[in-house]
N, C-alpha and C positions, 0 to 999 in steps of 0.2 A: 243480763238486764236487771237493773236494781228493782227490787220489790219492797213494799212497805209491810213489815211484820210487826204485829202487836203481840207482846208476850204478857199474858195475864196470869200472874203467879205470885204467891205470897212468900217466896223464898229468895231473898236478895242474892245469895251466892249462886243458886241455880240460874237466876235471871242474868247475872253478869257473865256466866259461862256461855249462855245462849247468845247474849248480845255480842260478845267477842267473836264467837264462831260465825254468826250471821253477818256481822259487819265485815269480817275478813273476806267474806264471799260477795261483798258489794251491796248487801241489802241495807235498807234503812230500818232501824230497830227502835221501837218505843217499848218501855216497860211500864206496866200498871200493877203496882203492889196492892192497891186497894180495890177489891172486886166490886164494891158498891159504886165506884166511879167508872167501871169498865165500859158499860154500854155507852155512856156519854163520850168516852174517848174513842170508841169504835165509830160512832156517828161523826164526830168532829174530824178525826184523822183519816178515815176511810182506808183502812189497811187492805192489802191484797190477800192477807192471811192472818188468822188469829191462832196463836198457840195458847191453849187454855187449860189451866189446872181445874180440877173439879171440887176438891175438898178445901175450901178456904173460909176463913172467918168472915162473917158479915154478909156474905152472899155466895151461894154455891155456883159453880160453873154451869150447872143445869139451868139456873135462873137466867144466866147471861145468854145461853143458847136459846132459851124461850123468847127472850127479848129480841135477839137477832132474827129469829125466825118470823116474828110477828111484824117486822118492819121491812118493807120492800127494798129499802136502801141497804140493808145489811143481810138479807136472807140468802144471798148468793155468795157471801164471803166464805171461802173454805176455812174449816176449823181443824186444827190438829189438837186433839184432846190428849192431855198428858196426866192421867190420874195416877195416884199411888197404886201400888200393886193390890192393895186390899179393897179398892173401890171397883165394884163391878158395873157392868152395863146391863141394867134390868130392862124388862120389856117396855115399860113406860118411857124410859130414857131413849131406847132404840126408836120408839115411835116418834118421839120429839125430833130426832135427827132425820127422820124420813124425808127425802127430797132435798136434803142439804148435802154439800160436798164436805166430807170429813174423813179423818183417819184417827186411829187411837193407838197410843204408844204408852204402855205402862212403865212407871218409874220403879226402880231405876232402869235406865236404858243407856245404851251406848250412843254417844254423840253422832256417830256415823249413821245409825239407824234413824235418829231424829232428822238429820239432814236429808236422807233419802226420802223419808215420808213427806217432808216439807217440799222438796223439789217435785215429787210426784203430784202433790196437790196444786202447786203453782203452775206446772208446765203441761201436765197431761190434760187433754180435753175432758170436760165433764161428760159422764154417760148420758145418753139420750133416753 
């Protein structure tokens, strides 16, 4: 079943690799290279999942998570966080994600690992 995936990342090469892999599996893919526009794209397009980088110029991924959490229309959208290896998940950020469906996959990662995490978030029922 086709799902809508929004990739928010400032690396066009990385984004196109994800677009090709996800499109080949039948998903609809949108790319957002400008994090300051990301929340508007999320609200307008209403994706089934957001793949989100954390360290981006203009707006951090954590700001986007905060916006998503504060809006009932986006608070339940699963998030696959794709930070660089040096970006940690500190206590404040973990608290921000509390109650949201998410997974985290540090870059660099294997494409198969990304696809497994994505399928898990899309198809496994949320915890109660």
